[in-house]
C-alpha positions as CSV (number, residue, x, y, z in Angstrom):
1,M,12.6,5.9,10.6
2,L,9.3,6.4,8.7
3,L,9.3,3.7,6.0
4,F,6.8,3.8,3.1
5,L,5.9,0.7,1.2
6,P,4.4,1.0,-2.3
7,G,1.6,-1.0,-3.7
8,L,1.1,-2.9,-7.0
9,I,3.2,-1.5,-9.8
10,C,4.0,1.6,-7.8
11,D,7.4,3.0,-6.8
12,A,8.8,5.6,-4.4
13,S,7.2,8.5,-6.5
14,M,3.9,7.4,-5.1
15,Y,5.1,8.9,-1.8
16,A,6.6,12.1,-3.2
17,P,4.4,14.4,-1.1
18,Q,5.1,12.4,2.0
19,T,8.9,12.0,1.7
20,A,9.0,15.8,1.0
21,A,7.1,16.5,4.2
22,F,8.7,14.1,6.7
23,A,12.4,14.6,7.1
24,G,14.4,11.4,7.3
25,S,11.6,9.2,5.9
26,H,12.3,6.7,3.1
27,A,10.1,5.1,0.5
28,V,11.0,1.7,-1.0
29,D,11.4,2.3,-4.7
30,S,11.4,-1.3,-5.9
31,Y,10.7,-4.9,-4.9
32,D,12.8,-6.0,-7.9
33,M,11.2,-9.2,-9.2
34,A,10.0,-10.5,-5.9
35,D,7.0,-12.6,-6.3
36,S,6.0,-13.2,-2.7
37,L,4.9,-10.7,0.0
38,Q,7.5,-12.3,2.3
39,D,10.3,-11.5,-0.1
40,M,9.0,-8.0,-0.5
41,A,9.1,-7.5,3.3
42,R,12.7,-8.8,3.3
43,I,13.6,-6.2,0.7
44,A,12.0,-3.5,2.8
45,L,13.9,-4.6,5.9
46,A,17.2,-4.7,3.9
47,D,16.5,-1.1,2.8
48,A,16.1,-0.1,6.4
49,D,19.3,-2.0,7.4
50,R,21.2,-0.3,4.6
51,L,20.1,3.1,6.0
52,G,21.0,2.1,9.5
53,A,17.4,2.2,10.8
54,D,16.5,-0.2,13.6
55,R,13.1,1.0,14.8
56,L,10.6,1.6,12.1
57,E,7.3,3.4,11.6
58,V,5.9,1.3,8.7
59,F,3.3,2.8,6.3
60,G,2.0,0.3,3.7
61,H,-0.4,1.3,0.9
62,S,-2.6,-1.3,-0.9
63,M,-0.4,-4.3,-1.6
64,G,2.2,-2.5,0.5
65,G,-0.2,-2.8,3.5
66,R,0.1,-6.6,3.1
67,V,3.8,-6.3,2.9
68,A,3.8,-4.2,6.1
69,L,1.9,-7.0,7.9
70,E,4.5,-9.5,6.7
71,L,7.3,-7.2,7.9
72,Y,5.5,-7.0,11.3
73,R,5.2,-10.8,11.4
74,M,8.9,-11.1,10.7
75,A,10.2,-8.4,13.0
76,P,7.6,-7.1,15.4
77,E,10.2,-5.8,17.8
78,R,11.4,-3.4,15.1
79,V,8.0,-1.9,14.3
80,S,7.1,1.0,16.6
81,R,4.1,2.1,14.5
82,L,2.1,0.6,11.7
83,A,-0.1,2.2,9.0
84,L,-2.4,0.0,6.9
85,V,-3.7,2.2,4.1
86,S,-6.1,1.4,1.2
87,T,-5.5,-2.3,1.8
88,G,-7.1,-5.5,2.8
89,V,-6.7,-8.5,5.1
90,H,-9.2,-10.9,3.6
91,P,-8.1,-14.3,2.3
92,L,-8.0,-15.1,-1.4
93,G,-11.5,-15.2,-2.8
94,A,-12.8,-18.0,-5.0
95,N,-12.9,-15.9,-8.2
96,E,-9.8,-13.7,-7.5
97,P,-7.1,-15.8,-9.2
98,A,-9.1,-16.0,-12.4
99,K,-9.8,-12.2,-12.4
100,R,-6.2,-11.3,-11.8
101,E,-5.1,-13.8,-14.4
102,A,-7.5,-12.2,-16.9
103,L,-6.0,-8.8,-16.2
104,K,-2.5,-10.1,-16.7
105,Q,-3.6,-11.5,-20.0
106,V,-4.8,-8.1,-21.2
107,G,-1.2,-7.0,-21.1
108,H,0.2,-10.1,-22.8
109,D,-2.4,-9.9,-25.6
110,N,-2.7,-6.1,-26.1
111,G,0.4,-4.6,-24.5
112,F,1.0,-3.3,-21.0
113,E,-0.4,0.1,-21.8
114,A,-3.8,-1.5,-22.4
115,L,-3.5,-3.3,-19.1
116,V,-2.7,-0.1,-17.2
117,D,-5.5,1.9,-18.9
118,E,-8.0,-0.8,-17.8
119,W,-6.7,-1.2,-14.3
120,L,-5.7,2.3,-13.1
121,P,-8.8,4.5,-13.8
122,P,-11.1,2.8,-11.2
123,M,-8.3,3.2,-8.7
124,V,-8.7,7.0,-8.8
125,A,-11.7,9.1,-7.9
126,E,-13.4,10.4,-11.0
127,E,-12.7,14.0,-10.3
128,N,-9.0,13.3,-9.7
129,R,-8.8,11.1,-12.8
130,A,-9.7,14.2,-14.8
131,N,-6.9,16.2,-13.3
132,P,-3.7,15.5,-15.4
133,E,-1.5,16.8,-12.7
134,I,-2.7,14.0,-10.4
135,Y,-3.4,11.3,-12.9
136,Q,-0.7,11.5,-15.5
137,P,2.3,11.0,-13.1
138,M,0.5,7.9,-11.7
139,R,0.0,6.5,-15.2
140,D,3.6,7.1,-16.1
141,M,4.8,5.4,-12.9
142,C,2.7,2.3,-13.5
143,L,3.7,2.1,-17.2
144,G,7.4,2.3,-16.1
145,M,7.1,-0.8,-14.0
146,G,6.3,-3.1,-16.9
147,Q,4.5,-6.4,-17.4
148,D,7.1,-8.7,-15.7
149,V,6.9,-6.8,-12.5
150,F,3.1,-6.8,-12.7
151,D,3.1,-10.6,-13.2
152,A,5.5,-11.2,-10.3
153,Q,3.4,-9.0,-7.9
154,I,0.2,-10.6,-9.0
155,N,1.7,-13.9,-8.0
156,A,2.6,-12.5,-4.6
157,L,-1.0,-11.4,-4.1
158,V,-2.6,-14.7,-5.1
159,T,-0.2,-16.7,-3.0
160,R,-0.6,-14.4,0.1
161,P,-0.6,-15.9,3.5
162,E,-3.4,-15.6,6.0
163,V,-3.2,-12.4,8.1
164,E,-6.5,-12.0,9.9
165,D,-5.2,-13.8,13.0
166,L,-2.2,-11.5,13.0
167,L,-4.3,-8.4,13.6
168,G,-5.1,-9.2,17.2
169,Q,-1.4,-9.5,17.9
170,I,-0.6,-5.9,16.9
171,S,0.0,-3.7,19.9
172,C,1.8,-0.7,18.4
173,P,-0.1,2.5,17.4
174,T,-1.8,1.8,14.1
175,L,-3.3,4.1,11.5
176,V,-6.0,2.5,9.4
177,M,-6.9,4.8,6.5
178,T,-8.6,4.8,3.1
179,G,-10.3,7.2,0.7
180,E,-14.0,7.9,0.9
181,L,-14.4,6.9,-2.7
182,D,-12.1,3.9,-2.8
183,Q,-13.9,1.2,-4.7
184,W,-11.1,-1.3,-4.3
185,A,-10.6,-1.0,-0.5
186,P,-13.7,0.8,0.8
187,P,-14.2,2.4,4.2
188,A,-16.3,-0.5,5.5
189,Q,-13.3,-2.8,5.0
190,H,-11.1,-0.5,7.0
191,E,-13.7,-0.1,9.8
192,D,-13.4,-3.9,10.1
193,I,-9.6,-3.8,10.2
194,A,-9.5,-1.1,12.8
195,S,-12.0,-3.0,15.0
196,R,-9.5,-5.9,15.2
197,I,-6.5,-3.8,16.2
198,A,-6.5,-2.6,19.8
199,N,-4.5,0.6,19.5
200,S,-5.8,1.8,16.1
201,Q,-7.1,5.0,14.6
202,L,-9.5,5.0,11.6
203,V,-9.2,7.8,9.0
204,V,-11.5,8.1,5.9
205,V,-10.3,10.9,3.6
206,P,-13.1,12.7,1.8
207,G,-13.0,12.8,-2.0
208,A,-10.1,10.4,-2.4
209,G,-10.0,7.1,-4.2
210,H,-7.5,4.3,-3.9
211,M,-4.4,6.3,-4.8
212,I,-4.8,8.4,-1.7
213,Q,-1.2,9.7,-1.2
214,L,-1.3,11.6,-4.5
215,E,-5.0,12.3,-4.6
216,A,-5.2,14.0,-1.2
217,P,-1.6,14.6,0.0
218,V,-2.5,17.3,2.6
219,A,-5.1,15.2,4.3
220,V,-2.8,12.1,4.2
221,N,0.1,14.1,5.7
222,E,-2.1,15.5,8.4
223,A,-3.2,11.9,9.3
224,I,0.4,10.8,9.4
225,S,1.3,13.6,11.7
226,R,-1.5,12.6,14.1
227,W,-0.4,8.9,13.9
228,L,3.2,9.8,14.8
229,E,1.8,11.4,17.9
230,M,-0.4,8.5,19.0
231,P,0.6,7.3,22.4
232,A,1.9,3.7,22.7
233,S,-0.4,1.3,24.5
């Protein structure tokens, strides 16, 4: 089963163009109030179990890419393919907790809408940000998640485990993909990730920012199709 894992304050609607295109696929809709990446991975596995899926093609976007790595760490025998998309593998930076805490505080001081309107725009390429058909559904999705979910997921990110050593252990066909204009998870970062995974394919989508699935659905779906055809090592 093709299993899609959403990122920070995103839900299954982030993958609407993908679940519509790939029959039998499933997007995790919620991590509930999980505040660790490991618990999020357990929720994703429980979703797969509920649907009767044993072997998984796991596609993780942004924070979901880190969840995908934790799922692989927990159950590598179940992961037949892995996609790490618009994500990172670097350890916690010295200034990262303070920056994330400051963003949380924007919501607590000024309301969650103010937080989303500060956080979301840089995640989307400028041209796509100006397109209400692309941007407005993303904004509505993020607003629907709420401050408590944001706070729990920020805790998951700032308490994340080391994953760089895990990359060399990945042997399944792996898609490493980001948007050309992604400021948060840029192409150079993904070139480095791909260089550490033996059976990987790097894709950089022209004109897309961080929210790649909705910004460039045709290109993303084409990359997924090629990934699903990659030979196992």
